[in-house]
C-alpha positions as a printed Julia matrix, in Angstrom:
120×3 Matrix{Float64}:
  -0.01   -0.09   0.06
   1.35    3.3   -0.87
   1.67    6.23   1.24
  -0.82    8.32  -0.7
  -3.53    5.69   0.37
  -2.85    6.47   4.04
  -3.72   10.15   3.95
  -6.48   11.01   6.05
  -9.1    13.15   4.45
 -11.47   15.31   6.56
 -14.31   13.33   8.27
 -12.87   10.07   7.58
 -10.72    7.91   9.47
  -8.47    4.82   8.3
 -10.3     1.77   6.96
  -9.83   -1.76   7.86
  -7.17   -2.13   4.71
  -5.37    0.92   5.5
  -5.0     0.03   9.11
  -3.98   -3.49   8.26
  -0.89   -2.13   6.32
   0.51   -0.14   9.16
  -0.37   -2.35  12.18
   2.75   -4.75  11.6
   4.96   -1.64  11.4
   3.6    -0.21  14.51
   3.28   -3.57  16.52
   7.11   -4.28  15.55
   8.08   -0.84  16.82
   6.02   -1.11  20.05
   8.94   -3.34  21.49
  11.43   -1.41  23.27
  14.18   -3.83  22.05
  13.19   -3.63  18.47
  12.85    0.11  18.45
  16.29    0.52  19.81
  17.69   -2.14  17.18
  16.17   -0.09  14.49
  17.8     3.28  16.01
  21.08    1.24  16.15
  20.82    0.24  12.52
  19.84    3.66  11.37
  22.59    5.25  13.35
  25.38    3.22  11.44
  26.91    4.93   8.33
  24.56    4.45   5.23
  21.86    2.88   7.72
  23.31   -0.42   7.32
  24.93   -2.43  10.02
  26.04   -5.96  10.88
  24.38   -7.8   13.45
  27.82   -7.99  15.12
  27.97   -4.33  15.3
  24.63   -3.57  16.74
  24.46   -6.58  19.43
  27.01   -5.02  21.73
  24.67   -2.19  23.85
  22.3    -5.16  24.47
  22.16   -7.58  27.4
  20.46  -10.21  25.31
  21.72  -13.42  23.77
  22.6   -13.43  20.09
  19.44  -15.71  19.31
  17.19  -13.24  20.95
  18.88  -10.19  19.09
  18.34  -12.23  15.92
  14.68  -12.81  16.76
  13.99   -9.28  17.3
  15.66   -8.22  13.94
  13.65  -11.0   12.08
  10.54   -9.34  13.37
  11.72   -5.89  12.22
  12.29   -7.69   8.77
   9.14   -9.32   8.56
   7.24   -6.12   9.21
   9.2    -4.43   6.48
  11.08   -1.96   8.52
  14.57   -3.4    7.95
  16.09   -5.48   5.1
  18.75   -7.96   5.37
  21.51   -9.33   3.16
  24.04  -12.33   4.23
  27.42  -11.77   3.72
  29.61  -14.66   4.3
  28.84  -15.61   7.85
  27.44  -12.19   8.96
  24.02  -10.75   8.13
  23.79   -7.03   7.33
  20.69   -5.06   8.03
  19.33   -1.88   6.43
  16.55    0.43   7.34
  13.81    0.67   4.97
  13.21    4.19   4.6
   9.99    3.72   2.54
   8.31    1.98   5.46
   9.38    4.94   7.9
   8.1     7.46   5.7
   4.79    5.71   5.77
   4.72    5.87   9.36
   5.9     9.35   9.38
   3.01   10.18   6.9
   0.44    8.58   9.04
   1.59   10.28  12.28
   2.04   13.58  10.72
  -1.79   13.16   9.08
  -3.1    12.01  12.61
  -1.48   15.0   14.24
  -2.95   17.32  11.71
  -6.62   16.45  12.3
  -6.04   16.53  16.07
  -8.09   19.76  17.57
 -10.0    20.16  14.46
 -13.62   21.12  15.12
 -15.91   18.48  13.93
 -19.57   19.16  12.9
 -20.82   17.7   15.84
 -18.68   20.28  17.97
 -19.7    23.06  15.66
 -23.38   22.9   16.61
 -23.05   23.47  20.16
């Protein structure tokens, strides 16, 4: 689903299909470890990092970190590429832009006068 399809129009919230498109992204980011992992990948030059480079700051086992990275990948927030024995992760900027657009649009409609409020 493109970003354009998620733009909110006055008097209309998101449809079931639209919410279904962003729910996996939001669910993946709702976990503090995954949010930190995504920020670690994004902070590396070029928005790409080897799993060996980002696991240091976490007090988690390698399999646990790999599981969280897999969830981020399945949600479409990162892509991965195996190079020899290491897996390199890259931030999917399109997915982040999709979330950014959604949150911007939600923030824009907050506080707008609705027709039922205007009658009072």
